[in-house]
C-alpha positions in Angstrom: -0.1 -0.1 0.0 1.2 3.2 -1.0 1.1 6.1 1.8 0.3 9.4 -0.2 0.4 12.9 1.1 -0.8 16.1 -0.9 0.7 19.7 0.1 -2.2 21.9 -0.7 -4.6 19.1 0.4 -7.3 21.8 1.0 -7.0 23.4 -2.0 -9.1 22.9 -5.2 -7.3 19.9 -6.8 -5.8 18.7 -3.3 -9.5 18.2 -2.3 -10.5 16.4 -5.3 -7.5 14.2 -5.4 -7.5 13.5 -1.5 -11.1 12.2 -1.8 -10.5 10.2 -5.2 -7.6 8.4 -3.3 -10.2 7.7 -0.4 -12.1 5.5 -2.9 -9.3 3.2 -3.3 -8.5 2.1 0.7 -6.7 -1.2 -0.5 -4.5 0.6 -2.7 -3.6 4.0 -1.1 -3.2 5.3 2.7 -3.8 8.9 2.9 -1.2 10.9 5.0 -3.0 13.9 6.2 -1.2 17.4 5.6 -2.1 21.1 7.2 -1.2 24.3 6.0 0.8 25.2 9.3 3.1 22.3 8.3 5.0 24.9 6.3 6.9 26.9 8.7 7.1 24.4 11.2 10.2 22.3 10.1 9.3 19.4 12.8 6.0 18.9 11.5 7.0 18.8 8.0 9.6 16.4 8.7 7.1 14.1 10.2 4.9 14.3 7.2 7.6 13.8 4.5 9.1 10.8 6.4 5.7 9.0 6.6 5.1 9.4 2.7 6.0 7.1 -0.1 4.5 9.5 -2.4 4.3 13.4 -2.5 2.3 15.3 -4.6 3.1 19.1 -4.1 0.1 21.1 -5.0 0.7 23.7 -2.5 1.3 27.1 -4.4 0.1 30.7 -4.5 -2.0 31.4 -7.8 -2.8 35.1 -7.2 -1.7 38.2 -5.6 -2.1 41.8 -6.2 1.9 42.0 -6.2 3.6 39.2 -8.4 6.7 39.3 -6.5 4.8 38.0 -3.5 3.7 34.7 -5.7 7.1 34.2 -7.0 8.8 34.4 -3.3 5.8 32.2 -1.9 5.9 29.5 -4.4 9.9 28.8 -4.3 9.9 29.3 -0.5 7.5 26.4 -0.2 9.5 24.4 -2.7 12.7 25.3 -0.7 11.1 24.2 2.4 10.1 20.8 1.0 13.4 19.9 -0.2 15.0 20.6 3.2 12.5 18.4 4.8 13.3 15.7 2.1 17.0 16.0 2.6 16.7 16.2 6.3 14.8 13.1 6.5 16.9 11.5 3.8 13.4 10.7 1.9 13.5 8.6 -1.4 9.7 9.5 -2.0 8.4 9.8 -5.2 7.6 13.6 -5.5 5.0 14.8 -8.2 5.2 18.8 -8.8 2.2 20.6 -10.1 3.5 23.1 -12.5 1.7 25.1 -15.5 1.7 25.7 -18.8 2.3 29.1 -18.0 6.0 27.9 -17.3 7.0 29.8 -20.6 4.9 33.0 -20.3 6.8 36.1 -19.1 5.1 36.5 -15.8 6.5 35.7 -12.3 4.1 33.0 -11.6 5.1 31.1 -14.6 8.8 31.6 -13.8 8.3 30.5 -10.0 6.5 27.3 -11.2 9.5 26.5 -13.8 12.2 27.2 -11.2 10.5 25.2 -8.7 10.1 22.2 -10.8 14.1 22.4 -12.0 14.9 22.7 -8.4 12.8 19.5 -7.2 14.0 17.5 -10.4 17.8 18.5 -9.0 16.9 17.2 -5.7 15.5 14.0 -7.1 18.8 13.4 -9.2 21.1 14.1 -6.3 19.0 12.1 -3.5 18.1 9.2 -5.7 14.7 10.0 -5.4 11.8 9.6 -8.0 10.2 12.8 -9.3 7.6 13.6 -11.9 6.9 17.3 -13.0 3.4 18.0 -14.3 2.6 21.0 -16.8 -1.0 21.4 -16.3 -3.5 23.5 -18.4 -6.3 25.5 -16.9 -8.3 23.4 -14.5 -12.1 23.7 -13.6 -14.5 21.6 -11.5 -16.7 21.4 -8.7 -15.8 23.6 -5.5 -13.2 25.9 -7.1 -12.8 29.2 -5.6 -14.1 32.2 -7.6 -12.0 34.8 -8.7 -9.0 32.6 -7.8 -9.1 29.2 -9.4 -10.5 29.8 -12.9 -12.5 32.0 -14.7 -15.1 29.0 -15.0 -15.3 29.0 -11.0 -16.1 32.9 -11.3 -18.6 32.6 -14.0 -20.4 29.5 -12.2 -20.5 31.6 -8.9 -21.8 34.9 -10.6 -24.3 33.5 -12.8 -25.7 31.2 -10.1 -26.0 34.3 -7.8 -27.8 36.4 -10.3 -24.8 38.6 -11.5 -23.5 38.5 -15.1 -19.9 38.3 -15.7 -18.0 40.6 -18.0 -15.9 39.3 -20.8 -12.4 41.1 -20.6 -10.7 39.0 -23.6 -12.8 36.4 -25.5 -9.8 34.2 -26.1 -9.6 30.4 -26.6 -9.2 28.4 -23.5 -7.5 25.1 -23.2 -9.0 23.1 -20.2 -9.0 20.0 -18.0 -11.6 18.8 -15.8 -10.4 18.4 -12.5 -11.4 14.8 -12.2 -9.5 14.0 -15.6 -6.6 15.6 -13.8 -7.0 13.6 -10.7 -6.7 10.3 -13.0 -3.6 11.4 -14.6 -2.0 11.9 -11.3 -3.2 8.8 -10.2 -1.8 7.0 -13.2 1.6 8.7 -12.5 1.6 7.7 -8.9 0.9 4.2 -10.0 3.4 4.1 -12.6 6.2 5.0 -10.1 8.6 6.4 -12.8 10.5 9.3 -12.9 9.5 12.1 -15.7 11.0 15.3 -15.4 8.5 16.9 -17.7 4.9 15.8 -18.7 2.9 18.2 -20.8 -0.6 17.2 -19.5 -3.0 17.4 -22.5 -6.0 19.7 -22.3 -9.2 17.7 -22.9 -11.2 20.5 -24.2 -11.1 23.9 -25.6 -13.7 26.6 -26.0 -14.0 30.4 -26.2 -14.9 32.3 -23.1 -18.0 33.4 -24.5 -18.8 30.0 -25.5 -18.6 28.7 -21.9 -20.6 32.0 -20.8 -23.3 31.0 -23.2 -23.7 27.6 -22.1 -23.6 28.6 -18.1 -26.4 31.2 -19.2 -28.5 28.3 -20.6 -27.9 25.9 -17.5 -29.0 28.8 -15.4 -32.2 29.3 -17.5 -33.2 25.9 -18.3 -32.0 24.2 -15.0 -31.7 26.6 -12.3 -35.1 28.7 -13.3 -37.0 25.9 -14.8 -36.1 22.4 -13.5 -35.0 21.1 -17.2 -32.1 18.8 -17.8 -30.3 20.8 -20.4 -28.9 19.1 -23.5 -25.5 17.8 -23.0 -23.6 17.1 -26.0 -20.3 15.6 -24.8 -18.3 15.0 -21.6 -17.1 18.6 -21.3 -20.9 19.9 -21.4 -21.3 17.2 -18.6 -18.5 18.2 -16.6 -19.4 22.0 -16.9 -22.9 21.3 -16.0 -21.9 19.3 -12.9 -19.3 22.1 -12.2 -22.3 24.9 -12.3 -24.7 22.9 -10.2 -22.2 22.7 -7.3 -22.3 26.7 -7.2 -25.9 27.1 -6.6 -27.6 27.8 -3.3 -28.4 24.1 -2.8 -29.9 24.6 0.9 -32.2 27.0 -0.3 -32.9 25.8 -3.7 -34.3 22.4 -2.9 -36.7 21.2 -2.3 -38.6 22.4 -5.5 -42.2 21.7 -5.5 -43.9 20.3 -8.7 -47.0 22.1 -10.2 -50.2 19.6 -9.7 -53.0 19.8 -11.9 -56.0 18.3 -10.2 -59.4 17.7 -11.3 -62.3 15.3 -10.2 -60.1 12.2 -11.8 -57.1 13.0 -9.4 -54.1 14.6 -10.0 -51.4 15.1 -12.8 -47.7 16.0 -11.9 -45.0 16.4 -14.8 -41.9 15.2 -13.0 -38.9 16.2 -15.4 -38.2 17.4 -18.8 -35.2 16.3 -20.5 -32.9 17.4 -23.5 -30.7 14.2 -22.6 -31.3 10.5 -22.2 -30.8 8.2 -18.9 -32.9 5.9 -16.6 -35.7 6.4 -14.9 -36.9 4.0 -11.8 -39.4 3.7 -9.5 -39.3 2.5 -5.8 -41.4 2.0 -2.7 -39.9 2.3 0.8 -41.6 1.0 4.1 -41.5 2.9 7.2 -38.4 3.5 8.7 -36.5 2.3 5.9 -33.1 4.5 4.3 -32.2 3.9 1.0 -29.1 5.3 -0.7 -25.9 6.5 1.6 -23.6 6.9 -1.6 -22.2 9.1 -4.0 -21.5 9.9 -7.4 -18.6 11.7 -9.2 -19.9 12.3 -12.6 -23.7 11.1 -12.5 -26.6 13.7 -12.6 -29.3 12.2 -10.4 -33.0 13.4 -9.3 -35.2 12.2 -6.5 -39.0 13.0 -6.8 -41.2 11.9 -3.8 -44.8 11.4 -5.0 -46.4 10.0 -2.1 -45.5 9.6 1.7 -43.0 11.3 3.9 -39.4 11.5 3.2 -36.3 12.9 4.7 -33.5 13.4 1.8 -30.2 14.3 3.3 -27.0 15.3 1.5 -23.5 15.8 2.7 -20.4 17.2 0.6 -17.6 14.5 0.9 -14.9 15.6 3.3 -17.3 17.8 5.0 -19.5 17.6 8.4 -22.5 19.8 7.5 -25.5 17.6 6.5 -28.3 19.1 4.6 -32.1 18.1 5.6 -34.8 18.2 3.1 -38.1 17.3 4.2 -40.6 16.3 1.0 -44.3 15.2 1.4 -46.3 13.5 -1.3 -49.3 15.7 -0.9 -47.0 18.5 -2.2 -44.8 16.6 -4.8 -41.2 17.8 -4.7 -37.9 16.6 -6.1 -34.0 17.3 -4.9 -31.4 16.8 -7.6 -28.0 15.1 -6.2 -24.9 17.2 -6.9 -21.8 15.1 -7.4 -19.6 14.4 -4.6 -22.2 14.7 -2.2 -23.1 11.5 -0.3 -26.9 11.3 -0.1 -29.7 9.2 1.3 -33.7 8.9 1.6 -35.6 7.7 4.5 -39.3 7.1 4.7 -40.3 9.0 8.0 -44.1 8.7 7.7 -46.2 5.8 8.5 -47.2 4.8 4.9 -45.3 3.4 2.0 -43.2 6.1 0.3 -43.1 6.2 -3.6 -40.3 7.8 -5.2 -39.2 8.4 -8.8 -35.6 8.4 -9.3 -33.9 9.7 -12.9 -30.4 9.4 -13.5 -28.6 10.5 -16.7 -26.7 7.1 -17.4 -28.0 3.6 -17.8 -26.7 1.7 -14.8 -23.5 -0.2 -15.6 -22.2 -2.8 -13.0 -18.8 -2.7 -14.4 -18.7 1.1 -14.1 -21.3 2.0 -11.7 -19.7 5.4 -10.4 -21.5 4.6 -7.4 -19.5 4.7 -4.0 -21.0 4.0 -0.6 -20.8 6.4 2.6 -22.9 7.4 4.9 -24.2 10.6 5.2 
């Protein structure tokens, strides 16, 4: 079993990598990292000495003074190298650099020089080193105005603000889940590669991204319609957008009931994509679910009985409780990386309709069990 530590564990990519490693408990042991380890040689040495693999993600991306970015990033590399030397570590170090290395800015220079310094350590110490030159990364839980323009656009649009395009350039992007898969591949290979250009997986003009996000707000956030998603990039962008919505206050969304002497009619979902629809009954006191998905889009619609639907983002402690009643049919959609369940809290059978955007594949279920 490989012991893997991540500097910058609490950051955007670090959080996704840490959580994904947790999906393979028989293959990886996660060594916890805290931001304060930098600046405390004893704690940093203890961390380094417990790692077979170190993924160095900690860095400063933005600051009003570029010199602060440059100095900070090189200082973090110097501290890590010092600890590797002190502990005589032979760990495999993966270094997160950027395709901005060749640009004439201090951030790019700090990443290039840091990578070269780490490669030099590995050559002298007999350690393994992999340098990753990474394009623009987007995905759920990135910080707006810091991690990416996609995060900024998603946050603004979901909160009824309109972003302004300064330069309508072409963006070469990689989804954070795709980047994590690449990092895991390199961890498993245990092979030194001083420079790997991580290929982008999609390319789009800024105006195109903005147009798609505006469509998601209009169709999904405002009307509950699952929009047309033509490729994996659009699925990833849609899942990213959903995580910036005010989830605690947006759900549950009540359906419109049409009643007459015959009974009631409720339209459950409008789809511009395919998928699978299921139906379940649940007896009182029983809980279904307690699992999460990393890519699937899912809706729970309660049409009879009393239900408690609970959500919790993986890696956090806050639980969101949504109470639904079949007398006022409503739905809750499941964001990616949120474990979720549904419990019959009434005295009669609970009737629920489930929709998910993929057919169930037992060989690739994208379903991971964790109690809410």
